[in-house]
C-alpha positions in Angstrom: 118.5 88.3 88.3 117.9 89.9 91.7 115.8 89.0 94.7 113.4 91.8 95.6 110.4 92.5 97.8 107.6 94.3 95.9 105.8 96.6 98.3 102.3 97.8 97.3 100.4 100.8 98.7 96.8 101.8 98.3 95.4 104.9 99.8 98.4 107.1 99.3 98.1 106.4 95.5 94.9 108.5 95.6 96.5 111.6 97.1 96.9 113.7 93.9 99.5 116.4 94.2 100.4 115.3 97.7 101.2 111.8 96.5 105.0 112.2 96.1 105.3 113.4 99.7 103.4 110.4 101.0 105.5 108.1 98.8 108.8 109.6 100.1 107.6 109.1 103.7 106.7 105.5 103.0 110.1 104.8 101.4 111.9 106.3 104.3 109.8 104.3 106.8 110.5 101.1 104.9 114.3 102.0 105.1 114.1 102.6 108.8 112.2 99.4 109.4 114.9 97.4 107.7 117.8 99.2 109.4 121.1 100.2 108.0 122.5 96.6 108.0 119.9 95.1 105.7 122.1 95.4 102.6 119.1 96.3 100.5 118.4 99.2 98.2 114.9 100.8 98.5 113.5 102.7 95.6 110.2 103.9 94.4 108.8 102.7 91.1 105.5 104.2 90.1 102.8 102.3 92.1 105.4 100.1 93.8 108.3 100.3 96.2 111.1 97.9 95.4 113.4 96.5 98.1 116.3 95.1 96.2 118.6 92.5 97.8 120.8 92.1 94.7 122.1 88.7 93.9 120.9 87.1 97.2 119.3 83.7 96.6 116.1 84.7 98.4 114.8 87.7 100.4 115.2 87.3 104.2 112.1 86.3 106.1 112.8 88.9 108.8 112.8 91.7 106.2 109.3 90.6 105.0 108.0 90.6 108.6 109.4 94.1 109.2 108.0 95.6 106.1 104.6 94.0 106.7 104.4 96.0 110.0 104.9 99.4 108.2 101.8 101.4 108.0 100.9 102.5 104.4 101.9 99.0 103.1 98.9 97.1 101.7 100.8 94.0 100.7 104.2 92.6 99.9 105.6 89.9 97.6 109.0 88.1 97.7 109.9 88.3 94.0 112.5 87.7 91.4 113.6 90.5 89.1 114.8 89.5 85.6 115.7 91.4 82.4 113.1 92.4 80.0 112.9 89.3 77.9 110.6 86.3 77.5 113.5 83.9 77.8 114.6 85.3 81.2 111.0 85.2 82.4 110.6 81.6 81.3 113.8 80.5 83.2 112.7 82.2 86.4 109.1 81.0 86.1 110.4 77.4 85.8 112.5 77.8 89.0 109.5 79.2 90.9 107.2 76.4 89.8 109.9 73.7 90.5 110.1 75.0 94.1 106.3 74.8 94.4 106.2 71.2 93.1 108.8 70.0 95.7 106.2 70.2 98.4 103.2 69.0 96.3 101.6 65.6 96.9 100.1 65.5 93.4 99.2 67.6 90.4 98.9 71.4 90.9 96.4 73.7 89.2 97.8 77.1 88.2 97.3 80.2 86.2 99.6 82.9 84.9 98.5 86.5 85.5 100.5 89.3 83.7 100.3 93.0 84.3 102.2 95.0 81.7 102.7 98.7 82.6 105.7 98.9 80.1 103.8 99.3 76.8 107.1 99.2 74.9 107.5 95.5 75.7 106.6 93.6 72.5 104.2 91.0 74.1 100.8 91.9 75.5 99.6 90.6 78.8 97.5 87.8 77.2 100.4 86.8 75.0 102.7 86.6 78.0 100.1 84.5 79.9 99.8 82.1 76.9 103.6 81.9 76.2 104.6 81.3 79.8 101.7 79.0 80.5 102.3 76.7 77.6 106.0 76.6 78.4 105.4 75.5 81.9 102.9 72.9 80.9 105.4 71.3 78.6 108.1 71.5 81.2 106.1 70.1 84.1 103.7 67.3 83.5 102.2 67.6 87.0 100.8 71.1 86.2 97.2 71.7 85.1 95.7 75.0 84.0 92.7 76.2 86.1 92.0 80.0 85.8 89.1 79.8 88.2 90.4 77.7 91.1 94.2 77.6 90.9 96.4 76.2 93.6 98.7 79.0 92.9 99.1 82.0 90.6 102.3 82.9 88.8 102.2 86.7 88.9 104.2 88.5 86.2 104.7 92.3 86.2 106.4 93.8 83.1 107.7 97.2 84.2 110.0 99.8 82.8 113.3 98.3 83.7 112.6 94.7 84.7 110.1 91.8 84.8 109.1 90.7 88.3 107.8 87.2 89.0 106.2 85.9 92.2 103.7 83.5 93.6 102.9 85.0 97.0 101.0 88.1 98.1 101.2 88.8 101.9 99.0 91.4 103.5 100.3 94.5 105.3 98.5 96.8 107.7 97.4 99.4 105.1 96.7 103.0 106.2 99.0 105.9 105.9 102.8 106.2 106.6 103.5 107.2 110.2 104.6 110.8 110.3 102.4 111.9 107.4 99.7 113.2 109.8 101.5 115.1 112.6 101.7 113.8 116.2 99.3 112.8 118.9 99.8 112.2 122.7 98.3 108.9 123.7 97.0 108.4 127.2 98.4 104.9 127.7 97.1 102.8 130.6 98.0 99.2 131.2 94.7 98.0 129.8 93.6 96.4 126.6 92.0 99.5 124.9 94.6 102.3 124.9 97.4 100.4 123.1 94.9 99.5 120.3 93.9 103.1 120.1 97.5 104.1 119.7 98.0 101.5 116.9 94.9 102.7 115.1 96.1 106.3 115.3 99.5 105.3 113.8 97.5 103.6 111.0 96.2 107.0 110.0 99.8 108.3 109.8 99.9 109.9 113.2 103.3 109.8 115.0 102.4 108.7 118.6 104.0 109.8 121.9 102.5 108.4 125.1 101.8 109.5 128.7 101.2 107.1 131.6 99.9 107.9 135.0 101.7 105.9 137.7 100.3 105.9 141.3 103.0 104.3 143.4 102.6 102.8 146.0 99.0 102.1 145.0 100.3 100.6 141.8 103.5 98.6 141.6 106.7 98.9 139.5 105.5 95.9 137.6 102.6 98.0 136.4 105.0 100.6 135.1 107.1 98.0 133.4 104.0 96.5 131.8 103.3 99.9 130.2 106.9 100.3 129.0 106.5 96.9 127.3 103.3 98.1 125.6 105.0 101.2 124.3 107.8 98.9 123.0 105.3 96.8 121.1 103.8 100.0 119.6 107.3 101.0 118.6 107.5 98.0 116.3 105.0 99.7 114.0 106.7 103.2 114.1 109.7 104.4 112.2 111.1 105.5 115.6 110.4 104.2 119.2 107.4 105.7 120.9 108.6 108.1 123.7 106.8 107.4 127.0 106.3 110.1 129.7 105.5 108.7 133.1 103.7 111.0 135.5 103.5 110.6 139.3 99.7 110.7 139.7 99.6 109.8 143.4 99.2 113.3 144.9 96.4 114.2 142.5 94.7 110.9 142.9 94.9 111.1 146.7 93.5 114.6 146.8 90.6 113.6 144.6 89.8 110.5 146.7 89.9 112.6 150.0 87.9 115.6 148.9 85.5 114.5 146.1 82.2 112.5 146.3 82.9 108.8 145.7 80.6 108.7 142.7 82.6 111.5 141.1 86.1 110.1 141.6 86.5 108.6 138.1 85.2 111.7 136.3 87.5 114.0 138.3 90.5 111.7 137.7 89.9 111.7 134.0 89.5 115.5 134.0 92.8 115.8 135.8 94.5 113.4 133.4 93.4 115.5 130.4 94.6 118.7 132.1 98.1 117.2 132.6 98.1 115.6 129.1 97.2 119.0 127.5 100.0 120.7 129.4 102.5 118.1 128.3 101.3 118.1 124.7 101.4 121.9 124.4 104.9 122.0 125.8 106.0 119.5 123.1 104.1 121.1 120.2 101.7 118.1 120.0 98.3 119.2 118.5 96.0 116.4 119.7 95.3 113.9 122.4 94.4 110.2 121.9 92.4 108.0 124.3 91.2 104.4 124.3 87.6 105.3 125.1 84.7 103.4 123.5 81.1 104.5 124.0 79.3 102.8 126.8 82.0 100.3 127.9 82.5 101.7 131.5 81.0 104.5 133.6 83.5 107.1 132.4 82.7 106.4 128.7 79.1 107.4 128.4 78.5 110.4 126.2 77.6 112.5 129.3 80.8 111.5 131.0 82.8 112.3 127.9 81.2 115.7 127.7 82.0 116.4 131.3 85.6 115.2 130.9 86.2 117.1 127.6 85.4 120.4 129.2 88.8 120.9 130.7 90.7 120.9 127.4 90.5 122.9 124.2 92.6 120.3 122.3 91.0 117.8 119.9 90.6 114.3 121.5 90.9 111.4 119.1 89.0 108.3 120.1 89.8 105.6 117.5 87.8 102.9 119.4 84.7 104.9 119.9 82.3 102.7 117.9 84.1 99.3 118.5 82.8 96.7 120.9 85.1 94.8 123.4 85.3 91.7 121.3 86.6 93.7 118.3 89.1 95.5 120.4 90.4 92.2 121.9 90.7 90.6 118.5 92.8 93.5 117.3 94.9 93.6 120.5 95.7 89.9 119.9 96.7 90.6 116.3 99.1 93.4 117.0 100.7 91.7 120.0 99.6 93.8 123.0 96.8 91.6 124.4 99.0 89.2 126.4 100.8 92.1 128.0 97.6 94.1 128.8 96.0 91.2 130.7 99.0 90.8 133.1 97.4 91.2 136.6 99.0 94.5 137.6 96.6 97.3 138.6 96.9 100.7 137.1 95.7 104.0 138.5 92.3 103.7 136.8 91.5 100.5 138.6 92.7 100.9 142.2 90.0 103.4 143.3 86.9 102.4 141.4 83.8 103.4 143.4 81.0 100.9 143.9 78.5 103.1 142.2 80.2 105.6 139.8 78.3 108.4 138.3 77.4 107.5 134.7 75.7 110.8 133.7 77.5 113.5 135.6 76.1 117.0 135.5 78.7 119.6 134.6 77.6 121.9 137.4 78.0 119.1 139.9 81.4 118.2 138.6 82.6 121.8 138.9 81.3 122.0 142.5 83.1 118.8 143.3 86.4 120.2 142.1 86.1 123.4 144.2 87.8 121.7 147.1 90.8 120.8 145.0 93.9 122.9 144.3 93.7 122.1 140.6 96.5 124.2 139.3 98.9 123.2 142.0 98.2 119.5 141.4 98.7 119.9 137.7 102.0 121.7 138.3 103.2 119.1 140.8 102.4 116.3 138.4 104.1 117.9 135.4 107.2 118.5 137.5 107.5 114.7 138.1 107.5 113.6 134.5 110.0 110.9 133.7 110.8 110.4 130.1 111.6 106.8 129.2 114.2 107.2 126.5 113.5 105.7 123.1 116.8 103.7 123.3 115.6 102.0 126.5 112.3 101.1 124.8 114.1 99.6 121.8 116.2 97.4 124.1 113.3 95.8 125.9 
């Protein structure tokens, strides 16, 4: 007998000829999530990934938690692996039920649900259900069969080399394995939205790197540390830490504030950010940018503003939150662990110079005229020259 974690995936099972590549990526990401000291063998069995802890009495809870954060994983089950025999299945089923009954206040309703992918096994799925069910009823008087509203289900999977038994199915994040869909550069502020956008991009298999615009002394070092912590949280969902590039945005922001109409400041700042992000992305071979914009939330996120901002880059801009409302974004931020960090009261460069009446429908011609007094190329070069890379090792230690 062995203690294992059964890992299920969904969407990648529909990938046709590309399926093996997605499966290999997911297996590798599960291995990385566990780390080299886990003492577990990770293998792919058709339709399942099996994480085998050998003769351990039970799988570690920390291992379940780590695997449940791996994109591409639909669900996991702590399970027991036994030899291909009814007798072995009975013995382990009895042990699982006995463990359930220890915490029960009274009778428990149950059902047995068998899936038999190994058609050479002599008993069919209904026969396994009947044999195991009747055995357990005789063994445990407190059990009652209820196939419609059971208190628990004894799951039995008869596969090529073993029978797996389990009573729990724990949800994973779903999506595609990180690294299966190239790389995107995330514009990461200290707010609620952009970390969620990065998480959703990773859910589609995109490896994320991040850029943050820091405006010292208008923004504090605590603001910068907050963003480092957000990148560290995102790193929990990635097979490797998320690299963070910190740009000194003070000269560009100061120039925009001094020379541009107040109503245009936010639009021009966003255009400058995209220019800098495009430069960083191209230097690093990154084909797309990612932002936390959602239509209509703030002045810079109307369709007219987005069109004016987009003009400065030829790169695709991914906006995972574009149709979500604020309540949905907050709910997701709470679930993934970024919300409490995002609401810490440290201003970022997008909040320190917000005009009283920002332009919500900027005309492209007016935006271009407003930029004529700015030394655009010099400001971009100056910003790019200041980039500080927060090393992945530093992120992992936070």
